KOLTISE-237601 format. One record per residue (C-alpha): residue in three letters; x, y, z. Coordinates in nm, 2 decimals, always signed. Example, Ala and Ser with C-alpha at 12.3 -4.5 7.8 and 13.67 -1.06 7.14 Angstrom:
2
{"ala",{+1.23,-0.45,+0.78}}
{"ser",{+1.37,-0.11,+0.71}}
***
This chain:
531
{"met",{+1.99,-1.97,-0.68}}
{"glu",{+1.69,-2.18,-0.59}}
{"his",{+1.40,-2.02,-0.40}}
{"asn",{+1.09,-2.17,-0.23}}
{"tyr",{+0.75,-2.00,-0.24}}
{"thr",{+0.49,-2.03,+0.04}}
{"tyr",{+0.14,-1.88,+0.02}}
{"ile",{-0.05,-1.79,+0.33}}
{"pro",{-0.41,-1.65,+0.33}}
{"tyr",{-0.40,-1.29,+0.44}}
{"lys",{-0.64,-1.35,+0.72}}
{"glu",{-0.41,-1.61,+0.88}}
{"thr",{-0.12,-1.37,+0.90}}
{"gly",{-0.28,-1.13,+1.15}}
{"cys",{-0.10,-0.84,+0.97}}
{"phe",{-0.39,-0.68,+0.78}}
{"ser",{-0.70,-0.47,+0.86}}
{"lys",{-1.04,-0.64,+0.91}}
{"leu",{-1.15,-0.49,+0.57}}
{"ala",{-0.85,-0.64,+0.38}}
{"ser",{-0.89,-0.97,+0.55}}
{"asp",{-1.26,-0.99,+0.48}}
{"tyr",{-1.22,-0.87,+0.12}}
{"thr",{-0.97,-1.15,+0.05}}
{"ser",{-1.13,-1.43,+0.25}}
{"asp",{-1.51,-1.37,+0.19}}
{"his",{-1.55,-1.07,-0.04}}
{"thr",{-1.93,-1.11,-0.04}}
{"leu",{-1.93,-0.93,+0.30}}
{"leu",{-1.84,-0.61,+0.11}}
{"ser",{-2.05,-0.67,-0.20}}
{"leu",{-2.24,-0.34,-0.16}}
{"phe",{-1.91,-0.15,-0.23}}
{"tyr",{-1.77,-0.31,-0.55}}
{"gln",{-1.90,-0.37,-0.90}}
{"phe",{-1.68,-0.67,-0.99}}
{"ser",{-1.57,-0.94,-0.74}}
{"pro",{-1.19,-0.96,-0.67}}
{"asp",{-1.14,-1.29,-0.84}}
{"ala",{-1.11,-1.44,-1.19}}
{"glu",{-1.49,-1.42,-1.25}}
{"gly",{-1.50,-1.06,-1.15}}
{"val",{-1.21,-0.97,-1.38}}
{"glu",{-1.38,-1.15,-1.67}}
{"asn",{-1.69,-0.95,-1.61}}
{"ala",{-1.50,-0.63,-1.59}}
{"ile",{-1.33,-0.70,-1.93}}
{"ser",{-1.68,-0.77,-2.08}}
{"glu",{-1.82,-0.44,-1.95}}
{"arg",{-1.53,-0.21,-2.02}}
{"arg",{-1.63,-0.18,-2.39}}
{"asn",{-1.93,+0.03,-2.29}}
{"phe",{-1.70,+0.30,-2.15}}
{"pro",{-1.49,+0.47,-2.42}}
{"thr",{-1.14,+0.61,-2.36}}
{"asn",{-0.98,+0.89,-2.56}}
{"arg",{-0.70,+0.66,-2.68}}
{"ser",{-0.54,+0.91,-2.92}}
{"val",{-0.49,+1.16,-2.64}}
{"leu",{-0.35,+0.89,-2.42}}
{"val",{-0.10,+0.76,-2.68}}
{"asp",{+0.01,+1.11,-2.79}}
{"thr",{+0.07,+1.20,-2.42}}
{"leu",{+0.26,+0.88,-2.35}}
{"thr",{+0.47,+0.92,-2.66}}
{"arg",{+0.56,+1.28,-2.56}}
{"gln",{+0.64,+1.18,-2.20}}
{"tyr",{+0.87,+0.90,-2.31}}
{"ser",{+1.05,+1.12,-2.56}}
{"glu",{+1.31,+1.23,-2.31}}
{"phe",{+1.48,+0.88,-2.28}}
{"asp",{+1.51,+0.55,-2.45}}
{"thr",{+1.29,+0.25,-2.35}}
{"thr",{+1.24,-0.11,-2.46}}
{"glu",{+1.06,-0.23,-2.76}}
{"ala",{+0.81,-0.40,-2.53}}
{"val",{+0.71,-0.06,-2.39}}
{"lys",{+0.69,+0.11,-2.73}}
{"gln",{+0.47,-0.17,-2.86}}
{"asn",{+0.24,-0.15,-2.56}}
{"ile",{+0.20,+0.22,-2.60}}
{"gln",{+0.09,+0.18,-2.96}}
{"leu",{-0.14,-0.11,-2.87}}
{"leu",{-0.34,+0.13,-2.65}}
{"leu",{-0.48,+0.28,-2.97}}
{"asn",{-0.67,-0.04,-3.03}}
{"glu",{-1.02,-0.08,-2.88}}
{"asn",{-0.94,-0.44,-2.78}}
{"thr",{-0.65,-0.33,-2.56}}
{"phe",{-0.71,-0.27,-2.19}}
{"thr",{-0.49,-0.18,-1.89}}
{"val",{-0.41,-0.34,-1.56}}
{"thr",{-0.31,-0.05,-1.34}}
{"thr",{-0.14,+0.02,-1.00}}
{"ala",{-0.07,+0.36,-0.86}}
{"his",{+0.19,+0.51,-0.63}}
{"gln",{+0.36,+0.84,-0.56}}
{"pro",{+0.72,+0.92,-0.69}}
{"asn",{+0.88,+0.81,-0.36}}
{"leu",{+1.25,+0.88,-0.33}}
{"met",{+1.44,+0.55,-0.42}}
{"thr",{+1.08,+0.40,-0.47}}
{"gly",{+1.02,+0.43,-0.09}}
{"tyr",{+0.92,+0.09,+0.05}}
{"leu",{+0.94,-0.26,-0.10}}
{"tyr",{+0.57,-0.28,-0.17}}
{"phe",{+0.62,-0.02,-0.45}}
{"ile",{+0.80,-0.30,-0.63}}
{"tyr",{+0.55,-0.57,-0.54}}
{"lys",{+0.24,-0.39,-0.66}}
{"ile",{+0.40,-0.31,-1.00}}
{"leu",{+0.50,-0.67,-1.04}}
{"his",{+0.15,-0.78,-0.95}}
{"ala",{+0.01,-0.56,-1.23}}
{"ile",{+0.27,-0.69,-1.48}}
{"lys",{+0.20,-1.06,-1.39}}
{"leu",{-0.18,-1.02,-1.41}}
{"ala",{-0.15,-0.85,-1.75}}
{"glu",{+0.06,-1.13,-1.88}}
{"gln",{-0.18,-1.39,-1.75}}
{"leu",{-0.48,-1.22,-1.91}}
{"asn",{-0.29,-1.20,-2.24}}
{"val",{-0.26,-1.58,-2.23}}
{"thr",{-0.62,-1.64,-2.14}}
{"his",{-0.76,-1.38,-2.39}}
{"pro",{-0.56,-1.42,-2.71}}
{"asp",{-0.81,-1.20,-2.89}}
{"lys",{-0.74,-0.90,-2.66}}
{"lys",{-0.43,-0.72,-2.53}}
{"phe",{-0.36,-0.62,-2.17}}
{"val",{-0.10,-0.36,-2.08}}
{"pro",{+0.05,-0.32,-1.73}}
{"val",{+0.05,+0.05,-1.62}}
{"tyr",{+0.21,+0.24,-1.33}}
{"tyr",{+0.01,+0.55,-1.27}}
{"met",{+0.26,+0.79,-1.10}}
{"gly",{+0.10,+1.00,-0.83}}
{"ser",{+0.33,+1.29,-0.92}}
{"glu",{+0.09,+1.56,-0.78}}
{"asp",{+0.11,+1.44,-0.42}}
{"asn",{+0.27,+1.70,-0.20}}
{"asp",{+0.35,+1.49,+0.12}}
{"leu",{+0.73,+1.53,+0.10}}
{"glu",{+0.76,+1.41,+0.46}}
{"glu",{+0.65,+1.06,+0.34}}
{"leu",{+0.77,+1.07,-0.02}}
{"gly",{+1.12,+1.20,+0.07}}
{"thr",{+1.21,+0.92,+0.32}}
{"phe",{+1.35,+0.57,+0.28}}
{"lys",{+1.56,+0.32,+0.48}}
{"phe",{+1.88,+0.16,+0.37}}
{"arg",{+2.08,-0.09,+0.58}}
{"gly",{+1.91,+0.02,+0.90}}
{"asp",{+1.96,+0.39,+0.85}}
{"arg",{+1.68,+0.64,+0.77}}
{"tyr",{+1.74,+0.89,+0.48}}
{"thr",{+1.53,+1.20,+0.45}}
{"trp",{+1.52,+1.46,+0.18}}
{"asp",{+1.36,+1.79,+0.27}}
{"gly",{+1.33,+1.91,-0.09}}
{"gly",{+1.57,+2.20,-0.03}}
{"gly",{+1.27,+2.42,+0.08}}
{"gln",{+1.06,+2.34,-0.23}}
{"lys",{+0.68,+2.31,-0.20}}
{"gly",{+0.39,+2.19,-0.41}}
{"ala",{+0.37,+1.87,-0.61}}
{"val",{+0.67,+1.64,-0.54}}
{"gly",{+0.68,+1.52,-0.90}}
{"arg",{+0.76,+1.88,-1.02}}
{"met",{+1.04,+1.93,-0.76}}
{"ser",{+1.39,+1.98,-0.87}}
{"thr",{+1.64,+1.70,-0.79}}
{"ala",{+1.93,+1.94,-0.76}}
{"ser",{+1.92,+1.95,-0.38}}
{"leu",{+1.95,+1.57,-0.36}}
{"lys",{+2.33,+1.58,-0.42}}
{"pro",{+2.44,+1.58,-0.05}}
{"leu",{+2.21,+1.28,+0.02}}
{"met",{+2.34,+1.10,-0.29}}
{"gln",{+2.70,+1.15,-0.17}}
{"gln",{+2.62,+1.02,+0.17}}
{"leu",{+2.45,+0.71,+0.03}}
{"ser",{+2.74,+0.64,-0.21}}
{"arg",{+2.96,+0.55,+0.08}}
{"tyr",{+2.77,+0.24,+0.16}}
{"trp",{+2.74,+0.08,-0.19}}
{"gly",{+2.88,-0.27,-0.17}}
{"pro",{+3.02,-0.52,-0.15}}
{"pro",{+3.22,-0.42,-0.46}}
{"gly",{+3.12,-0.59,-0.78}}
{"ala",{+2.91,-0.57,-1.09}}
{"asp",{+2.58,-0.54,-0.90}}
{"ala",{+2.70,-0.26,-0.68}}
{"glu",{+2.84,-0.07,-0.98}}
{"ala",{+2.52,-0.12,-1.18}}
{"leu",{+2.30,+0.00,-0.89}}
{"gln",{+2.51,+0.30,-0.83}}
{"lys",{+2.50,+0.39,-1.19}}
{"leu",{+2.12,+0.34,-1.20}}
{"ile",{+2.05,+0.56,-0.90}}
{"thr",{+2.30,+0.83,-1.00}}
{"thr",{+2.16,+0.85,-1.35}}
{"ala",{+1.81,+0.87,-1.22}}
{"tyr",{+1.85,+1.15,-0.97}}
{"gln",{+2.15,+1.35,-1.11}}
{"lys",{+2.07,+1.33,-1.48}}
{"his",{+1.70,+1.40,-1.45}}
{"ser",{+1.59,+1.74,-1.34}}
{"thr",{+1.26,+1.66,-1.16}}
{"met",{+1.14,+1.39,-0.92}}
{"gly",{+0.88,+1.29,-1.18}}
{"ser",{+1.13,+1.23,-1.46}}
{"ala",{+1.38,+1.06,-1.22}}
{"thr",{+1.11,+0.82,-1.10}}
{"arg",{+1.00,+0.75,-1.46}}
{"tyr",{+1.36,+0.67,-1.55}}
{"leu",{+1.42,+0.45,-1.25}}
{"val",{+1.10,+0.25,-1.29}}
{"asn",{+1.15,+0.21,-1.66}}
{"glu",{+1.50,+0.07,-1.60}}
{"leu",{+1.37,-0.18,-1.35}}
{"phe",{+1.05,-0.29,-1.53}}
{"gly",{+1.09,-0.18,-1.90}}
{"lys",{+1.17,-0.53,-2.01}}
{"tyr",{+0.82,-0.64,-1.90}}
{"gly",{+0.65,-0.37,-2.11}}
{"leu",{+0.54,-0.17,-1.81}}
{"val",{+0.39,+0.17,-1.93}}
{"ile",{+0.43,+0.47,-1.69}}
{"val",{+0.18,+0.75,-1.71}}
{"asp",{+0.23,+1.09,-1.54}}
{"pro",{-0.12,+1.24,-1.50}}
{"asp",{+0.01,+1.59,-1.43}}
{"asp",{-0.05,+1.68,-1.80}}
{"ala",{-0.27,+1.94,-1.96}}
{"ala",{-0.39,+1.71,-2.24}}
{"leu",{-0.49,+1.43,-2.00}}
{"lys",{-0.67,+1.67,-1.77}}
{"arg",{-0.86,+1.83,-2.05}}
{"thr",{-1.05,+1.50,-2.09}}
{"tyr",{-1.15,+1.53,-1.73}}
{"ile",{-1.29,+1.89,-1.75}}
{"pro",{-1.66,+1.79,-1.73}}
{"val",{-1.60,+1.61,-1.40}}
{"met",{-1.39,+1.89,-1.25}}
{"glu",{-1.64,+2.16,-1.36}}
{"asp",{-1.92,+1.96,-1.19}}
{"glu",{-1.72,+1.94,-0.88}}
{"leu",{-1.63,+2.31,-0.87}}
{"leu",{-1.99,+2.43,-0.93}}
{"asn",{-2.21,+2.16,-0.78}}
{"ser",{-1.99,+1.96,-0.53}}
{"pro",{-2.16,+1.62,-0.59}}
{"ser",{-1.87,+1.41,-0.45}}
{"ile",{-1.90,+1.49,-0.09}}
{"ala",{-2.25,+1.35,-0.05}}
{"leu",{-2.18,+1.06,-0.29}}
{"ala",{-1.87,+0.95,-0.10}}
{"gln",{-2.02,+1.01,+0.24}}
{"ser",{-2.32,+0.78,+0.17}}
{"gln",{-2.08,+0.49,+0.10}}
{"thr",{-1.86,+0.59,+0.39}}
{"ala",{-2.15,+0.58,+0.63}}
{"leu",{-2.24,+0.22,+0.52}}
{"leu",{-1.87,+0.11,+0.54}}
{"glu",{-1.82,+0.25,+0.88}}
{"lys",{-2.08,+0.02,+1.03}}
{"asp",{-1.82,-0.26,+1.02}}
{"tyr",{-1.49,-0.11,+0.90}}
{"lys",{-1.25,+0.19,+0.94}}
{"ser",{-1.29,+0.46,+0.68}}
{"gln",{-0.99,+0.57,+0.47}}
{"leu",{-1.17,+0.85,+0.29}}
{"phe",{-1.28,+1.20,+0.42}}
{"pro",{-1.43,+1.40,+0.13}}
{"arg",{-1.45,+1.78,+0.12}}
{"pro",{-1.71,+2.01,-0.04}}
{"ile",{-1.46,+2.06,-0.33}}
{"asn",{-1.22,+1.76,-0.39}}
{"leu",{-0.97,+1.95,-0.61}}
{"phe",{-0.65,+2.13,-0.54}}
{"tyr",{-0.51,+2.43,-0.73}}
{"leu",{-0.18,+2.34,-0.87}}
{"arg",{+0.12,+2.55,-0.99}}
{"asp",{+0.49,+2.52,-0.96}}
{"gly",{+0.56,+2.53,-0.59}}
{"leu",{+0.19,+2.54,-0.50}}
{"arg",{-0.08,+2.28,-0.43}}
{"glu",{-0.35,+2.41,-0.22}}
{"arg",{-0.72,+2.34,-0.15}}
{"ile",{-1.00,+2.52,-0.32}}
{"glu",{-1.30,+2.64,-0.12}}
{"arg",{-1.62,+2.81,-0.23}}
{"his",{-1.74,+3.11,-0.03}}
{"gln",{-2.08,+3.19,-0.19}}
{"asp",{-2.00,+3.31,-0.54}}
{"thr",{-1.63,+3.33,-0.49}}
{"trp",{-1.38,+3.04,-0.51}}
{"val",{-1.07,+3.08,-0.30}}
{"val",{-0.73,+2.90,-0.31}}
{"leu",{-0.63,+2.86,+0.05}}
{"asn",{-0.31,+3.02,+0.18}}
{"thr",{-0.28,+3.23,-0.14}}
{"glu",{-0.42,+3.54,-0.30}}
{"phe",{-0.59,+3.35,-0.58}}
{"thr",{-0.96,+3.41,-0.60}}
{"phe",{-1.21,+3.34,-0.88}}
{"ser",{-1.56,+3.44,-0.98}}
{"arg",{-1.77,+3.17,-1.15}}
{"lys",{-1.67,+3.31,-1.49}}
{"ser",{-1.30,+3.35,-1.42}}
{"leu",{-1.29,+3.00,-1.26}}
{"leu",{-1.44,+2.83,-1.57}}
{"thr",{-1.20,+3.03,-1.79}}
{"glu",{-0.91,+2.91,-1.58}}
{"leu",{-1.03,+2.55,-1.59}}
{"his",{-1.08,+2.54,-1.96}}
{"glu",{-0.77,+2.73,-2.06}}
{"his",{-0.54,+2.56,-1.79}}
{"pro",{-0.68,+2.23,-1.68}}
{"glu",{-0.33,+2.13,-1.56}}
{"arg",{-0.38,+2.38,-1.28}}
{"phe",{-0.65,+2.16,-1.12}}
{"ser",{-0.55,+1.85,-0.93}}
{"pro",{-0.79,+1.58,-0.81}}
{"asn",{-0.76,+1.47,-0.45}}
{"val",{-0.81,+1.11,-0.33}}
{"val",{-1.18,+1.13,-0.39}}
{"leu",{-1.16,+1.22,-0.76}}
{"arg",{-0.82,+1.08,-0.85}}
{"pro",{-0.94,+0.72,-0.91}}
{"ala",{-1.21,+0.83,-1.15}}
{"phe",{-0.95,+1.05,-1.33}}
{"gln",{-0.73,+0.74,-1.37}}
{"cys",{-1.01,+0.54,-1.51}}
{"thr",{-1.11,+0.82,-1.75}}
{"ile",{-0.77,+0.85,-1.91}}
{"leu",{-0.69,+0.47,-1.90}}
{"pro",{-0.89,+0.18,-2.03}}
{"asp",{-0.86,+0.00,-1.70}}
{"val",{-1.02,-0.33,-1.63}}
{"val",{-0.83,-0.39,-1.30}}
{"phe",{-0.69,-0.17,-1.03}}
{"ile",{-0.43,-0.32,-0.79}}
{"gly",{-0.37,-0.15,-0.46}}
{"gly",{-0.27,-0.19,-0.10}}
{"gly",{-0.51,-0.23,+0.19}}
{"ala",{-0.57,+0.14,+0.24}}
{"glu",{-0.62,+0.20,-0.13}}
{"val",{-0.87,-0.09,-0.16}}
{"ala",{-1.06,+0.06,+0.13}}
{"tyr",{-1.10,+0.41,-0.02}}
{"trp",{-1.17,+0.28,-0.37}}
{"leu",{-1.46,+0.08,-0.21}}
{"gln",{-1.60,+0.41,-0.09}}
{"leu",{-1.61,+0.56,-0.44}}
{"lys",{-1.85,+0.34,-0.65}}
{"thr",{-2.12,+0.61,-0.63}}
{"val",{-1.88,+0.88,-0.74}}
{"phe",{-1.78,+0.67,-1.05}}
{"arg",{-2.14,+0.60,-1.13}}
{"his",{-2.24,+0.97,-1.10}}
{"his",{-1.98,+1.07,-1.36}}
{"asn",{-2.04,+0.76,-1.58}}
{"val",{-1.68,+0.65,-1.54}}
{"phe",{-1.60,+0.28,-1.55}}
{"tyr",{-1.54,+0.12,-1.21}}
{"pro",{-1.29,-0.16,-1.25}}
{"ala",{-1.23,-0.48,-1.06}}
{"ile",{-1.02,-0.40,-0.75}}
{"leu",{-0.76,-0.64,-0.62}}
{"leu",{-0.54,-0.63,-0.31}}
{"arg",{-0.18,-0.63,-0.42}}
{"gln",{+0.05,-0.92,-0.35}}
{"ser",{+0.23,-0.89,-0.02}}
{"val",{+0.58,-1.04,-0.01}}
{"leu",{+0.82,-1.14,+0.26}}
{"trp",{+1.17,-1.22,+0.15}}
{"leu",{+1.38,-1.44,+0.38}}
{"ser",{+1.76,-1.43,+0.33}}
{"ala",{+1.96,-1.75,+0.38}}
{"gln",{+2.05,-1.64,+0.73}}
{"gln",{+1.70,-1.56,+0.82}}
{"ser",{+1.57,-1.89,+0.68}}
{"asp",{+1.83,-2.08,+0.88}}
{"leu",{+1.73,-1.89,+1.20}}
{"arg",{+1.36,-1.98,+1.14}}
{"lys",{+1.45,-2.35,+1.09}}
{"lys",{+1.64,-2.35,+1.42}}
{"thr",{+1.33,-2.22,+1.60}}
{"gly",{+1.14,-2.52,+1.47}}
{"leu",{+0.86,-2.29,+1.35}}
{"ser",{+0.68,-2.33,+1.02}}
{"ile",{+0.66,-2.03,+0.78}}
{"ser",{+0.30,-1.96,+0.88}}
{"glu",{+0.38,-1.99,+1.25}}
{"met",{+0.64,-1.72,+1.24}}
{"phe",{+0.36,-1.46,+1.18}}
{"arg",{+0.22,-1.53,+1.52}}
{"pro",{+0.29,-1.28,+1.81}}
{"glu",{+0.62,-1.33,+1.98}}
{"his",{+0.48,-1.38,+2.33}}
{"asp",{+0.24,-1.65,+2.20}}
{"leu",{+0.53,-1.84,+2.03}}
{"ile",{+0.74,-1.82,+2.35}}
{"asn",{+0.45,-1.93,+2.58}}
{"asp",{+0.36,-2.22,+2.35}}
{"tyr",{+0.73,-2.33,+2.34}}
{"ile",{+0.75,-2.32,+2.72}}
{"ala",{+0.42,-2.52,+2.75}}
{"ala",{+0.55,-2.78,+2.51}}
{"his",{+0.90,-2.82,+2.64}}
{"ser",{+0.88,-2.74,+3.02}}
{"asp",{+0.84,-3.02,+3.28}}
{"lys",{+0.75,-2.75,+3.53}}
{"asp",{+0.39,-2.63,+3.61}}
{"trp",{+0.38,-2.26,+3.66}}
{"his",{+0.00,-2.23,+3.59}}
{"thr",{-0.22,-2.12,+3.87}}
{"ser",{-0.56,-2.18,+3.71}}
{"ile",{-0.65,-2.46,+3.95}}
{"glu",{-0.56,-2.25,+4.25}}
{"ser",{-0.75,-1.96,+4.11}}
{"ala",{-1.06,-2.17,+4.07}}
{"asp",{-1.02,-2.31,+4.43}}
{"ile",{-0.98,-1.96,+4.57}}
{"thr",{-1.28,-1.83,+4.38}}
{"lys",{-1.49,-2.13,+4.51}}
{"leu",{-1.37,-2.08,+4.86}}
{"met",{-1.44,-1.70,+4.86}}
{"gln",{-1.79,-1.76,+4.72}}
{"his",{-1.86,-1.99,+5.01}}
{"leu",{-1.71,-1.74,+5.25}}
{"glu",{-1.92,-1.46,+5.11}}
{"glu",{-2.24,-1.67,+5.16}}
{"arg",{-2.14,-1.72,+5.53}}
{"ala",{-2.05,-1.36,+5.58}}
{"thr",{-2.37,-1.22,+5.44}}
{"thr",{-2.58,-1.43,+5.68}}
{"ile",{-2.41,-1.23,+5.95}}
{"asp",{-2.41,-0.89,+5.78}}
{"ala",{-2.51,-0.82,+5.42}}
{"thr",{-2.26,-0.53,+5.39}}
{"leu",{-1.97,-0.78,+5.43}}
{"ser",{-2.02,-0.90,+5.07}}
{"ala",{-1.82,-0.61,+4.93}}
{"ser",{-1.53,-0.68,+5.17}}
{"val",{-1.52,-1.05,+5.08}}
{"lys",{-1.52,-0.96,+4.70}}
{"ala",{-1.24,-0.71,+4.75}}
{"ala",{-1.03,-0.97,+4.94}}
{"ser",{-1.10,-1.23,+4.66}}
{"thr",{-0.99,-0.98,+4.39}}
{"ala",{-0.67,-0.90,+4.58}}
{"met",{-0.58,-1.27,+4.63}}
{"leu",{-0.64,-1.35,+4.26}}
{"lys",{-0.43,-1.05,+4.16}}
{"lys",{-0.14,-1.17,+4.37}}
{"leu",{-0.18,-1.52,+4.23}}
{"thr",{-0.16,-1.39,+3.88}}
{"ala",{+0.15,-1.19,+3.96}}
{"leu",{+0.31,-1.50,+4.11}}
{"glu",{+0.23,-1.70,+3.80}}
{"lys",{+0.40,-1.44,+3.58}}
{"lys",{+0.71,-1.46,+3.81}}
{"met",{+0.72,-1.84,+3.78}}
{"leu",{+0.68,-1.81,+3.40}}
{"arg",{+0.97,-1.56,+3.38}}
{"ser",{+1.19,-1.79,+3.58}}
{"glu",{+1.10,-2.09,+3.35}}
{"lys",{+1.17,-1.87,+3.04}}
{"arg",{+1.52,-1.81,+3.18}}
{"asn",{+1.57,-2.19,+3.19}}
{"his",{+1.50,-2.19,+2.82}}
{"arg",{+1.67,-1.87,+2.73}}
{"val",{+1.87,-2.00,+2.43}}
{"his",{+1.57,-2.11,+2.23}}
{"ile",{+1.36,-1.81,+2.34}}
{"asp",{+1.64,-1.57,+2.24}}
{"arg",{+1.64,-1.75,+1.90}}
{"ile",{+1.27,-1.68,+1.86}}
{"ser",{+1.31,-1.32,+1.95}}
{"arg",{+1.60,-1.27,+1.71}}
{"met",{+1.40,-1.43,+1.43}}
{"lys",{+1.10,-1.20,+1.49}}
{"ala",{+1.33,-0.90,+1.50}}
{"ala",{+1.51,-0.99,+1.19}}
{"ile",{+1.21,-1.09,+0.98}}
{"phe",{+0.96,-0.83,+1.11}}
{"pro",{+1.18,-0.52,+1.17}}
{"gly",{+1.03,-0.28,+1.42}}
{"asn",{+0.74,-0.53,+1.47}}
{"ser",{+0.62,-0.44,+1.12}}
{"leu",{+0.62,-0.61,+0.78}}
{"gln",{+0.94,-0.60,+0.59}}
{"glu",{+0.77,-0.46,+0.28}}
{"arg",{+0.66,-0.16,+0.49}}
{"thr",{+1.00,-0.07,+0.62}}
{"asp",{+1.28,-0.19,+0.38}}
{"asn",{+1.39,-0.05,+0.04}}
{"phe",{+1.47,-0.25,-0.27}}
{"leu",{+1.84,-0.13,-0.27}}
{"glu",{+1.95,-0.41,-0.02}}
{"leu",{+1.78,-0.68,-0.23}}
{"tyr",{+1.94,-0.55,-0.54}}
{"leu",{+2.29,-0.55,-0.38}}
{"asp",{+2.23,-0.90,-0.23}}
{"gln",{+2.06,-1.07,-0.53}}
{"gly",{+2.14,-0.84,-0.83}}
{"pro",{+1.86,-0.73,-1.06}}
{"ser",{+1.74,-1.09,-1.08}}
{"phe",{+1.56,-1.04,-0.75}}
{"ile",{+1.28,-0.88,-0.95}}
{"asp",{+1.26,-1.19,-1.17}}
{"thr",{+1.24,-1.41,-0.86}}
{"ile",{+0.95,-1.21,-0.72}}
{"tyr",{+0.78,-1.20,-1.06}}
{"ala",{+0.81,-1.58,-1.09}}
{"gly",{+0.62,-1.64,-0.77}}
{"ile",{+0.34,-1.39,-0.79}}
{"asp",{+0.00,-1.56,-0.83}}
{"pro",{-0.21,-1.25,-0.93}}
{"leu",{-0.56,-1.40,-0.87}}
{"thr",{-0.49,-1.59,-0.55}}
{"pro",{-0.52,-1.36,-0.25}}
{"ala",{-0.23,-1.48,-0.03}}
{"phe",{+0.08,-1.35,+0.14}}
{"met",{+0.39,-1.48,-0.05}}
{"val",{+0.70,-1.58,+0.14}}
{"ile",{+1.02,-1.63,-0.06}}
{"glu",{+1.28,-1.84,+0.12}}
***
């Protein structure tokens, strides 16, 4: 099937935050907050600088080999894992939690962006190797977000069967009723439906935890591209981060470092980061709670766990897996265990990474180039046909619905419902009347202004009534515009933030991933529309 690709600058879509729009249209506005510019030159500079920051590659490869031992993967993945032992191999990383069924479509897009950029860098730097990595945020405990997805208009929610703590450690046993409910809607019958049902069933019923289920699912979808999946909830990996975690527990440097950047950022943008005095959680099975310091005692909130300085350090050094970095320290942990040159994230991720340059610098951790992930809108044949019937271009369909309708009426109506001329005449008349009235009594000015405001208000209301009547005269085309917006932007949101990959798989088969991959332009900041 042939597909057309259209690329629209993020700023022109009106769908992104001011920070994301500025970062992708004129990143120099944010130059205080990054080390390497989000473009080809910045990536080149990051590659050159990365050699000055060593990674414990043997620990990384040993950990990945162990984590992959529970299932088969492709030769491409196996080769990439072994390549990580070499000093001239670097990683292009994206990160996301182990959302049920991958959550929203942008989960797929950010991984494909990392894969495509790694491939491009392998071509432009034949003397080096670049490995795409999915860093699984398995320690996140927001089950309300991670346990929800939409399929064919219905919302599915998993409550974890009462489990608490890190979602990646949660048992998948209680997913069985949801899986049975979902299985009723596979279709239409055929090879793609059967393959998808087998994929999902194997992932969530043959793997005991959400972390292992997600690893299997992502590996099945992207293993052929050589994507490497790393689960940071691992004692060996966290042992390499002990110096940073010890500094945080004893000295709390991160809060001041992050707040200094946040204060600068908040002059023009919305903050995405709110540091605490200690930016670590205490982690055990069924438990992930904040750590607070009360003078010479460290307390795990909502538990009976307390530590003295000596017992805390003993716990950290003997069980580093029991300490979990929050959003302030997680990025530096990622760049400690991985030889990253690029991190690819969504708008909110880019925003909080830009608040962390000082934290990286304090701990002497490499701060990579940060790229906004590729956003994608997929138009089905029916949606594409509907768009064409409206006469709107692909870029125009991003505009607000009321603007599209008003512009259509203005272009196609032979009636004049505007009252701007009359408003100007009334304003001029009432100004003249006010001048006359105040010569009689200065206090009459307020009465004239009130009368003027009331008349202009009634005139505006009349204009709206005339416009509504004219819209009814063009209701066929206006309804078409409304149906198009509702179909392409469900719930007045982006498709990638509401829909799940299951529907694309059933409609296009597994080749839908290849279609997206083919169109991604990893160093051109633009919204990609596939039609």
